TORKOL-4160 file (C-alpha; in steps of 0.2 Angstrom, whole numbers, padded with zeros to 4 digits, m for minus):
382
<pt num="1" X="m0050" Y="0103" Z="m0261"/>
<pt num="2" X="m0049" Y="0096" Z="m0278"/>
<pt num="3" X="m0032" Y="0089" Z="m0285"/>
<pt num="4" X="m0027" Y="0079" Z="m0270"/>
<pt num="5" X="m0030" Y="0061" Z="m0277"/>
<pt num="6" X="m0016" Y="0054" Z="m0288"/>
<pt num="7" X="m0006" Y="0070" Z="m0288"/>
<pt num="8" X="0012" Y="0071" Z="m0285"/>
<pt num="9" X="0019" Y="0087" Z="m0276"/>
<pt num="10" X="0037" Y="0093" Z="m0279"/>
<pt num="11" X="0044" Y="0098" Z="m0263"/>
<pt num="12" X="0061" Y="0106" Z="m0257"/>
<pt num="13" X="0067" Y="0106" Z="m0240"/>
<pt num="14" X="0075" Y="0122" Z="m0233"/>
<pt num="15" X="0088" Y="0117" Z="m0220"/>
<pt num="16" X="0094" Y="0099" Z="m0217"/>
<pt num="17" X="0096" Y="0099" Z="m0198"/>
<pt num="18" X="0086" Y="0091" Z="m0185"/>
<pt num="19" X="0068" Y="0092" Z="m0192"/>
<pt num="20" X="0074" Y="0094" Z="m0210"/>
<pt num="21" X="0083" Y="0077" Z="m0211"/>
<pt num="22" X="0067" Y="0069" Z="m0205"/>
<pt num="23" X="0057" Y="0078" Z="m0218"/>
<pt num="24" X="0069" Y="0073" Z="m0232"/>
<pt num="25" X="0067" Y="0054" Z="m0227"/>
<pt num="26" X="0048" Y="0055" Z="m0227"/>
<pt num="27" X="0047" Y="0065" Z="m0244"/>
<pt num="28" X="0057" Y="0051" Z="m0253"/>
<pt num="29" X="0047" Y="0038" Z="m0244"/>
<pt num="30" X="0030" Y="0044" Z="m0250"/>
<pt num="31" X="0022" Y="0040" Z="m0267"/>
<pt num="32" X="0013" Y="0058" Z="m0268"/>
<pt num="33" X="0030" Y="0068" Z="m0265"/>
<pt num="34" X="0045" Y="0071" Z="m0276"/>
<pt num="35" X="0060" Y="0078" Z="m0268"/>
<pt num="36" X="0065" Y="0092" Z="m0279"/>
<pt num="37" X="0080" Y="0099" Z="m0269"/>
<pt num="38" X="0086" Y="0106" Z="m0253"/>
<pt num="39" X="0093" Y="0123" Z="m0248"/>
<pt num="40" X="0108" Y="0123" Z="m0236"/>
<pt num="41" X="0115" Y="0138" Z="m0227"/>
<pt num="42" X="0133" Y="0131" Z="m0227"/>
<pt num="43" X="0143" Y="0133" Z="m0243"/>
<pt num="44" X="0152" Y="0117" Z="m0238"/>
<pt num="45" X="0136" Y="0107" Z="m0240"/>
<pt num="46" X="0133" Y="0115" Z="m0258"/>
<pt num="47" X="0132" Y="0101" Z="m0270"/>
<pt num="48" X="0131" Y="0086" Z="m0258"/>
<pt num="49" X="0119" Y="0073" Z="m0260"/>
<pt num="50" X="0103" Y="0077" Z="m0250"/>
<pt num="51" X="0102" Y="0059" Z="m0244"/>
<pt num="52" X="0119" Y="0059" Z="m0237"/>
<pt num="53" X="0115" Y="0075" Z="m0227"/>
<pt num="54" X="0099" Y="0067" Z="m0221"/>
<pt num="55" X="0109" Y="0052" Z="m0214"/>
<pt num="56" X="0103" Y="0039" Z="m0227"/>
<pt num="57" X="0109" Y="0032" Z="m0244"/>
<pt num="58" X="0112" Y="0044" Z="m0259"/>
<pt num="59" X="0096" Y="0049" Z="m0268"/>
<pt num="60" X="0103" Y="0057" Z="m0283"/>
<pt num="61" X="0097" Y="0075" Z="m0278"/>
<pt num="62" X="0110" Y="0088" Z="m0274"/>
<pt num="63" X="0109" Y="0102" Z="m0261"/>
<pt num="64" X="0111" Y="0120" Z="m0266"/>
<pt num="65" X="0116" Y="0136" Z="m0258"/>
<pt num="66" X="0108" Y="0145" Z="m0273"/>
<pt num="67" X="0090" Y="0150" Z="m0267"/>
<pt num="68" X="0085" Y="0158" Z="m0283"/>
<pt num="69" X="0090" Y="0143" Z="m0294"/>
<pt num="70" X="0080" Y="0131" Z="m0282"/>
<pt num="71" X="0065" Y="0142" Z="m0282"/>
<pt num="72" X="0066" Y="0143" Z="m0301"/>
<pt num="73" X="0066" Y="0124" Z="m0303"/>
<pt num="74" X="0047" Y="0122" Z="m0302"/>
<pt num="75" X="0043" Y="0118" Z="m0284"/>
<pt num="76" X="0025" Y="0116" Z="m0277"/>
<pt num="77" X="0030" Y="0118" Z="m0259"/>
<pt num="78" X="0045" Y="0122" Z="m0248"/>
<pt num="79" X="0046" Y="0113" Z="m0231"/>
<pt num="80" X="0055" Y="0126" Z="m0221"/>
<pt num="81" X="0065" Y="0119" Z="m0207"/>
<pt num="82" X="0079" Y="0132" Z="m0205"/>
<pt num="83" X="0079" Y="0140" Z="m0187"/>
<pt num="84" X="0069" Y="0156" Z="m0185"/>
<pt num="85" X="0071" Y="0159" Z="m0167"/>
<pt num="86" X="0089" Y="0166" Z="m0167"/>
<pt num="87" X="0086" Y="0174" Z="m0184"/>
<pt num="88" X="0068" Y="0181" Z="m0185"/>
<pt num="89" X="0072" Y="0195" Z="m0198"/>
<pt num="90" X="0081" Y="0183" Z="m0210"/>
<pt num="91" X="0068" Y="0169" Z="m0208"/>
<pt num="92" X="0054" Y="0182" Z="m0212"/>
<pt num="93" X="0064" Y="0187" Z="m0228"/>
<pt num="94" X="0066" Y="0169" Z="m0233"/>
<pt num="95" X="0047" Y="0166" Z="m0231"/>
<pt num="96" X="0043" Y="0182" Z="m0241"/>
<pt num="97" X="0055" Y="0177" Z="m0255"/>
<pt num="98" X="0048" Y="0159" Z="m0256"/>
<pt num="99" X="0030" Y="0164" Z="m0256"/>
<pt num="100" X="0032" Y="0179" Z="m0268"/>
<pt num="101" X="0040" Y="0166" Z="m0280"/>
<pt num="102" X="0023" Y="0157" Z="m0281"/>
<pt num="103" X="0029" Y="0143" Z="m0270"/>
<pt num="104" X="0019" Y="0137" Z="m0255"/>
<pt num="105" X="0027" Y="0134" Z="m0238"/>
<pt num="106" X="0025" Y="0123" Z="m0223"/>
<pt num="107" X="0036" Y="0126" Z="m0208"/>
<pt num="108" X="0040" Y="0121" Z="m0190"/>
<pt num="109" X="0051" Y="0136" Z="m0187"/>
<pt num="110" X="0038" Y="0149" Z="m0183"/>
<pt num="111" X="0026" Y="0144" Z="m0169"/>
<pt num="112" X="0019" Y="0161" Z="m0168"/>
<pt num="113" X="0011" Y="0158" Z="m0185"/>
<pt num="114" X="0001" Y="0143" Z="m0181"/>
<pt num="115" X="m0014" Y="0155" Z="m0180"/>
<pt num="116" X="m0014" Y="0171" Z="m0190"/>
<pt num="117" X="m0025" Y="0180" Z="m0177"/>
<pt num="118" X="m0013" Y="0176" Z="m0163"/>
<pt num="119" X="0002" Y="0185" Z="m0156"/>
<pt num="120" X="0013" Y="0190" Z="m0171"/>
<pt num="121" X="0013" Y="0209" Z="m0174"/>
<pt num="122" X="0006" Y="0217" Z="m0190"/>
<pt num="123" X="0024" Y="0222" Z="m0194"/>
<pt num="124" X="0028" Y="0204" Z="m0195"/>
<pt num="125" X="0012" Y="0197" Z="m0203"/>
<pt num="126" X="0009" Y="0211" Z="m0216"/>
<pt num="127" X="0025" Y="0206" Z="m0227"/>
<pt num="128" X="0019" Y="0188" Z="m0227"/>
<pt num="129" X="0002" Y="0192" Z="m0232"/>
<pt num="130" X="0008" Y="0203" Z="m0246"/>
<pt num="131" X="0020" Y="0189" Z="m0252"/>
<pt num="132" X="0006" Y="0176" Z="m0252"/>
<pt num="133" X="m0005" Y="0189" Z="m0262"/>
<pt num="134" X="0009" Y="0192" Z="m0274"/>
<pt num="135" X="0013" Y="0174" Z="m0277"/>
<pt num="136" X="m0004" Y="0167" Z="m0275"/>
<pt num="137" X="0004" Y="0155" Z="m0262"/>
<pt num="138" X="0000" Y="0148" Z="m0245"/>
<pt num="139" X="0009" Y="0146" Z="m0229"/>
<pt num="140" X="0006" Y="0134" Z="m0214"/>
<pt num="141" X="0015" Y="0133" Z="m0198"/>
<pt num="142" X="0014" Y="0118" Z="m0186"/>
<pt num="143" X="0023" Y="0106" Z="m0176"/>
<pt num="144" X="0020" Y="0094" Z="m0161"/>
<pt num="145" X="0019" Y="0109" Z="m0150"/>
<pt num="146" X="0013" Y="0122" Z="m0154"/>
<pt num="147" X="0003" Y="0114" Z="m0168"/>
<pt num="148" X="m0005" Y="0099" Z="m0160"/>
<pt num="149" X="m0001" Y="0094" Z="m0142"/>
<pt num="150" X="m0008" Y="0109" Z="m0133"/>
<pt num="151" X="m0020" Y="0117" Z="m0146"/>
<pt num="152" X="m0027" Y="0105" Z="m0159"/>
<pt num="153" X="m0027" Y="0090" Z="m0147"/>
<pt num="154" X="m0038" Y="0099" Z="m0134"/>
<pt num="155" X="m0049" Y="0107" Z="m0148"/>
<pt num="156" X="m0052" Y="0089" Z="m0154"/>
<pt num="157" X="m0056" Y="0083" Z="m0136"/>
<pt num="158" X="m0068" Y="0098" Z="m0134"/>
<pt num="159" X="m0079" Y="0092" Z="m0149"/>
<pt num="160" X="m0086" Y="0081" Z="m0135"/>
<pt num="161" X="m0089" Y="0095" Z="m0123"/>
<pt num="162" X="m0106" Y="0101" Z="m0116"/>
<pt num="163" X="m0097" Y="0115" Z="m0105"/>
<pt num="164" X="m0079" Y="0120" Z="m0104"/>
<pt num="165" X="m0073" Y="0129" Z="m0088"/>
<pt num="166" X="m0054" Y="0129" Z="m0092"/>
<pt num="167" X="m0041" Y="0121" Z="m0103"/>
<pt num="168" X="m0023" Y="0116" Z="m0099"/>
<pt num="169" X="m0011" Y="0110" Z="m0112"/>
<pt num="170" X="0006" Y="0104" Z="m0104"/>
<pt num="171" X="0022" Y="0098" Z="m0113"/>
<pt num="172" X="0033" Y="0087" Z="m0102"/>
<pt num="173" X="0050" Y="0084" Z="m0109"/>
<pt num="174" X="0067" Y="0079" Z="m0104"/>
<pt num="175" X="0079" Y="0090" Z="m0115"/>
<pt num="176" X="0095" Y="0081" Z="m0111"/>
<pt num="177" X="0096" Y="0073" Z="m0128"/>
<pt num="178" X="0090" Y="0088" Z="m0138"/>
<pt num="179" X="0105" Y="0094" Z="m0149"/>
<pt num="180" X="0100" Y="0112" Z="m0153"/>
<pt num="181" X="0112" Y="0123" Z="m0143"/>
<pt num="182" X="0102" Y="0140" Z="m0145"/>
<pt num="183" X="0086" Y="0133" Z="m0139"/>
<pt num="184" X="0093" Y="0124" Z="m0124"/>
<pt num="185" X="0104" Y="0137" Z="m0118"/>
<pt num="186" X="0098" Y="0154" Z="m0124"/>
<pt num="187" X="0079" Y="0151" Z="m0125"/>
<pt num="188" X="0076" Y="0138" Z="m0111"/>
<pt num="189" X="0090" Y="0144" Z="m0101"/>
<pt num="190" X="0097" Y="0127" Z="m0096"/>
<pt num="191" X="0115" Y="0129" Z="m0088"/>
<pt num="192" X="0112" Y="0148" Z="m0085"/>
<pt num="193" X="0113" Y="0156" Z="m0068"/>
<pt num="194" X="0096" Y="0155" Z="m0059"/>
<pt num="195" X="0094" Y="0174" Z="m0061"/>
<pt num="196" X="0095" Y="0173" Z="m0080"/>
<pt num="197" X="0083" Y="0185" Z="m0087"/>
<pt num="198" X="0084" Y="0180" Z="m0106"/>
<pt num="199" X="0075" Y="0168" Z="m0117"/>
<pt num="200" X="0058" Y="0163" Z="m0109"/>
<pt num="201" X="0060" Y="0175" Z="m0095"/>
<pt num="202" X="0061" Y="0190" Z="m0106"/>
<pt num="203" X="0044" Y="0199" Z="m0107"/>
<pt num="204" X="0034" Y="0195" Z="m0122"/>
<pt num="205" X="0044" Y="0180" Z="m0128"/>
<pt num="206" X="0031" Y="0167" Z="m0122"/>
<pt num="207" X="0016" Y="0177" Z="m0130"/>
<pt num="208" X="0026" Y="0179" Z="m0146"/>
<pt num="209" X="0029" Y="0160" Z="m0147"/>
<pt num="210" X="0013" Y="0152" Z="m0139"/>
<pt num="211" X="0000" Y="0166" Z="m0139"/>
<pt num="212" X="m0006" Y="0160" Z="m0156"/>
<pt num="213" X="m0009" Y="0143" Z="m0150"/>
<pt num="214" X="m0020" Y="0148" Z="m0135"/>
<pt num="215" X="m0029" Y="0161" Z="m0145"/>
<pt num="216" X="m0033" Y="0147" Z="m0158"/>
<pt num="217" X="m0041" Y="0137" Z="m0143"/>
<pt num="218" X="m0050" Y="0152" Z="m0138"/>
<pt num="219" X="m0057" Y="0156" Z="m0155"/>
<pt num="220" X="m0062" Y="0137" Z="m0157"/>
<pt num="221" X="m0073" Y="0141" Z="m0141"/>
<pt num="222" X="m0079" Y="0157" Z="m0148"/>
<pt num="223" X="m0071" Y="0169" Z="m0135"/>
<pt num="224" X="m0058" Y="0182" Z="m0134"/>
<pt num="225" X="m0045" Y="0184" Z="m0120"/>
<pt num="226" X="m0045" Y="0200" Z="m0110"/>
<pt num="227" X="m0026" Y="0198" Z="m0107"/>
<pt num="228" X="m0012" Y="0185" Z="m0109"/>
<pt num="229" X="m0001" Y="0182" Z="m0095"/>
<pt num="230" X="0017" Y="0175" Z="m0094"/>
<pt num="231" X="0026" Y="0166" Z="m0080"/>
<pt num="232" X="0043" Y="0156" Z="m0080"/>
<pt num="233" X="0051" Y="0147" Z="m0065"/>
<pt num="234" X="0068" Y="0140" Z="m0064"/>
<pt num="235" X="0074" Y="0125" Z="m0054"/>
<pt num="236" X="0093" Y="0121" Z="m0051"/>
<pt num="237" X="0101" Y="0104" Z="m0055"/>
<pt num="238" X="0109" Y="0097" Z="m0039"/>
<pt num="239" X="0123" Y="0089" Z="m0049"/>
<pt num="240" X="0133" Y="0091" Z="m0065"/>
<pt num="241" X="0123" Y="0085" Z="m0080"/>
<pt num="242" X="0131" Y="0079" Z="m0096"/>
<pt num="243" X="0119" Y="0082" Z="m0111"/>
<pt num="244" X="0119" Y="0083" Z="m0130"/>
<pt num="245" X="0123" Y="0101" Z="m0128"/>
<pt num="246" X="0137" Y="0099" Z="m0116"/>
<pt num="247" X="0139" Y="0101" Z="m0097"/>
<pt num="248" X="0125" Y="0109" Z="m0087"/>
<pt num="249" X="0134" Y="0113" Z="m0070"/>
<pt num="250" X="0127" Y="0109" Z="m0053"/>
<pt num="251" X="0118" Y="0124" Z="m0046"/>
<pt num="252" X="0113" Y="0131" Z="m0063"/>
<pt num="253" X="0096" Y="0130" Z="m0072"/>
<pt num="254" X="0091" Y="0111" Z="m0074"/>
<pt num="255" X="0072" Y="0113" Z="m0076"/>
<pt num="256" X="0060" Y="0126" Z="m0082"/>
<pt num="257" X="0042" Y="0128" Z="m0080"/>
<pt num="258" X="0034" Y="0141" Z="m0092"/>
<pt num="259" X="0016" Y="0146" Z="m0094"/>
<pt num="260" X="0007" Y="0156" Z="m0107"/>
<pt num="261" X="m0011" Y="0159" Z="m0100"/>
<pt num="262" X="m0026" Y="0167" Z="m0108"/>
<pt num="263" X="m0037" Y="0177" Z="m0095"/>
<pt num="264" X="m0056" Y="0181" Z="m0096"/>
<pt num="265" X="m0064" Y="0191" Z="m0082"/>
<pt num="266" X="m0049" Y="0188" Z="m0071"/>
<pt num="267" X="m0049" Y="0169" Z="m0073"/>
<pt num="268" X="m0036" Y="0159" Z="m0081"/>
<pt num="269" X="m0046" Y="0149" Z="m0094"/>
<pt num="270" X="m0033" Y="0143" Z="m0107"/>
<pt num="271" X="m0015" Y="0139" Z="m0103"/>
<pt num="272" X="0000" Y="0132" Z="m0113"/>
<pt num="273" X="0013" Y="0125" Z="m0101"/>
<pt num="274" X="0030" Y="0118" Z="m0103"/>
<pt num="275" X="0039" Y="0108" Z="m0090"/>
<pt num="276" X="0056" Y="0104" Z="m0097"/>
<pt num="277" X="0069" Y="0095" Z="m0087"/>
<pt num="278" X="0087" Y="0090" Z="m0090"/>
<pt num="279" X="0085" Y="0075" Z="m0078"/>
<pt num="280" X="0070" Y="0066" Z="m0074"/>
<pt num="281" X="0072" Y="0068" Z="m0055"/>
<pt num="282" X="0073" Y="0087" Z="m0055"/>
<pt num="283" X="0058" Y="0097" Z="m0048"/>
<pt num="284" X="0047" Y="0082" Z="m0045"/>
<pt num="285" X="0034" Y="0093" Z="m0038"/>
<pt num="286" X="0031" Y="0100" Z="m0055"/>
<pt num="287" X="0018" Y="0092" Z="m0067"/>
<pt num="288" X="0022" Y="0074" Z="m0075"/>
<pt num="289" X="0012" Y="0062" Z="m0085"/>
<pt num="290" X="m0002" Y="0053" Z="m0077"/>
<pt num="291" X="0009" Y="0038" Z="m0073"/>
<pt num="292" X="0024" Y="0050" Z="m0068"/>
<pt num="293" X="0032" Y="0050" Z="m0085"/>
<pt num="294" X="0044" Y="0065" Z="m0087"/>
<pt num="295" X="0049" Y="0064" Z="m0105"/>
<pt num="296" X="0040" Y="0065" Z="m0122"/>
<pt num="297" X="0022" Y="0068" Z="m0114"/>
<pt num="298" X="0009" Y="0080" Z="m0119"/>
<pt num="299" X="m0005" Y="0081" Z="m0107"/>
<pt num="300" X="m0022" Y="0090" Z="m0108"/>
<pt num="301" X="m0033" Y="0094" Z="m0093"/>
<pt num="302" X="m0050" Y="0100" Z="m0097"/>
<pt num="303" X="m0061" Y="0106" Z="m0083"/>
<pt num="304" X="m0079" Y="0105" Z="m0089"/>
<pt num="305" X="m0094" Y="0094" Z="m0092"/>
<pt num="306" X="m0088" Y="0081" Z="m0096"/>
<pt num="307" X="m0070" Y="0083" Z="m0089"/>
<pt num="308" X="m0055" Y="0076" Z="m0098"/>
<pt num="309" X="m0037" Y="0071" Z="m0094"/>
<pt num="310" X="m0029" Y="0065" Z="m0110"/>
<pt num="311" X="m0011" Y="0063" Z="m0115"/>
<pt num="312" X="0000" Y="0055" Z="m0128"/>
<pt num="313" X="0018" Y="0050" Z="m0127"/>
<pt num="314" X="0031" Y="0049" Z="m0141"/>
<pt num="315" X="0045" Y="0036" Z="m0142"/>
<pt num="316" X="0036" Y="0025" Z="m0129"/>
<pt num="317" X="0044" Y="0008" Z="m0134"/>
<pt num="318" X="0060" Y="0003" Z="m0125"/>
<pt num="319" X="0076" Y="0009" Z="m0133"/>
<pt num="320" X="0067" Y="0023" Z="m0142"/>
<pt num="321" X="0072" Y="0041" Z="m0140"/>
<pt num="322" X="0058" Y="0053" Z="m0136"/>
<pt num="323" X="0069" Y="0068" Z="m0141"/>
<pt num="324" X="0072" Y="0060" Z="m0159"/>
<pt num="325" X="0054" Y="0055" Z="m0161"/>
<pt num="326" X="0048" Y="0072" Z="m0155"/>
<pt num="327" X="0058" Y="0080" Z="m0169"/>
<pt num="328" X="0051" Y="0067" Z="m0181"/>
<pt num="329" X="0033" Y="0071" Z="m0175"/>
<pt num="330" X="0036" Y="0089" Z="m0177"/>
<pt num="331" X="0041" Y="0088" Z="m0195"/>
<pt num="332" X="0027" Y="0076" Z="m0199"/>
<pt num="333" X="0014" Y="0089" Z="m0194"/>
<pt num="334" X="0021" Y="0100" Z="m0208"/>
<pt num="335" X="0025" Y="0087" Z="m0221"/>
<pt num="336" X="0008" Y="0078" Z="m0220"/>
<pt num="337" X="0000" Y="0095" Z="m0223"/>
<pt num="338" X="0009" Y="0098" Z="m0239"/>
<pt num="339" X="m0005" Y="0092" Z="m0251"/>
<pt num="340" X="m0019" Y="0102" Z="m0242"/>
<pt num="341" X="m0008" Y="0118" Z="m0241"/>
<pt num="342" X="m0004" Y="0117" Z="m0260"/>
<pt num="343" X="m0023" Y="0116" Z="m0264"/>
<pt num="344" X="m0028" Y="0129" Z="m0251"/>
<pt num="345" X="m0033" Y="0147" Z="m0256"/>
<pt num="346" X="m0018" Y="0160" Z="m0255"/>
<pt num="347" X="m0014" Y="0166" Z="m0238"/>
<pt num="348" X="m0009" Y="0161" Z="m0220"/>
<pt num="349" X="m0019" Y="0144" Z="m0216"/>
<pt num="350" X="m0021" Y="0135" Z="m0200"/>
<pt num="351" X="m0027" Y="0119" Z="m0192"/>
<pt num="352" X="m0044" Y="0126" Z="m0188"/>
<pt num="353" X="m0047" Y="0129" Z="m0207"/>
<pt num="354" X="m0038" Y="0114" Z="m0215"/>
<pt num="355" X="m0046" Y="0097" Z="m0216"/>
<pt num="356" X="m0037" Y="0083" Z="m0206"/>
<pt num="357" X="m0020" Y="0082" Z="m0214"/>
<pt num="358" X="m0020" Y="0063" Z="m0215"/>
<pt num="359" X="m0003" Y="0055" Z="m0219"/>
<pt num="360" X="m0007" Y="0048" Z="m0236"/>
<pt num="361" X="0006" Y="0034" Z="m0240"/>
<pt num="362" X="0012" Y="0032" Z="m0222"/>
<pt num="363" X="0005" Y="0014" Z="m0219"/>
<pt num="364" X="0018" Y="0001" Z="m0219"/>
<pt num="365" X="0009" Y="m0015" Z="m0214"/>
<pt num="366" X="0024" Y="m0027" Z="m0216"/>
<pt num="367" X="0035" Y="m0021" Z="m0201"/>
<pt num="368" X="0043" Y="m0038" Z="m0199"/>
<pt num="369" X="0047" Y="m0034" Z="m0180"/>
<pt num="370" X="0059" Y="m0020" Z="m0183"/>
<pt num="371" X="0056" Y="m0002" Z="m0177"/>
<pt num="372" X="0044" Y="0008" Z="m0188"/>
<pt num="373" X="0058" Y="0022" Z="m0188"/>
<pt num="374" X="0076" Y="0021" Z="m0182"/>
<pt num="375" X="0084" Y="0038" Z="m0183"/>
<pt num="376" X="0101" Y="0029" Z="m0182"/>
<pt num="377" X="0099" Y="0017" Z="m0197"/>
<pt num="378" X="0105" Y="0022" Z="m0214"/>
<pt num="379" X="0097" Y="0017" Z="m0230"/>
<pt num="380" X="0079" Y="0014" Z="m0234"/>
<pt num="381" X="0067" Y="0012" Z="m0219"/>
<pt num="382" X="0053" Y="0005" Z="m0229"/>
């Protein structure tokens, strides 16, 4: 992929909330990126300095509600961080509009797009394909999971495999500090009655969101699933919980265990699992990290020759927030891929077909004993 060395990419951020604010901070911090602007949904944010919206000092770039003006300003790539789950039709229209304008897209908002041959319908994919063809542009979807923890991470481990019998990827997270109301209450069902049938319990939702990730693992092994199964269990909280999204009353959903499983010849061979709690002591019988950790852990179990039990943990230092660092890591999977996506052939690209998207410009050797990234600190974090 020619053109990476010494090139600067003009990047705009679409949505300045949780992941978007971290994308902004990173883009202004990297020598190979130029922050070209930011699109905001709220007209009250129109014209505000993008740095202020990201919680840092002013950067001299103004946010806009005018999408056409932003796309006409000569952008190489949009980092799309606006939510897609509660508004899929609007998000699809945004993607098509951006791509058809000739602007590349990286996003953390659409997990079902981490692999084109996964679970999204032709009705959803065809407009994106047509827009990339019209604009000669590319789109890449990623995140910490899906996008790395339960798909690319096990795929990397399996480059050391002789035989593989089954693969499990497990996200183990405490969502009490996670501030996104729709995800917490509507999607995961926290605070809902135990007979709640929305969100992850609704048939097809897990396959829509996670089917692409497990299909990518299967294709890395050269196989196809006979079927994809979905399961979701709830566990009540024994007491009232006060969280970033408000009260989770005693007796309502306090933990969820969701599984999206690829099946071959009647055997469950690849699974993506989420064990998400609102307090660390709820559902202790459900999976944890190797040392019992219940927050910010991604664990991969590969039954094979050799077998593997690998995991990584974010926000592992004392005083760090696994929730905030998880959002940061999610955004970086997209931001770090920008140069490679801009140089890729038009279409939907994925982690199997991109090089390793290394974080050029990320090394800061003179740390001086301060945290590498403090989400609560304003100003430069260099």
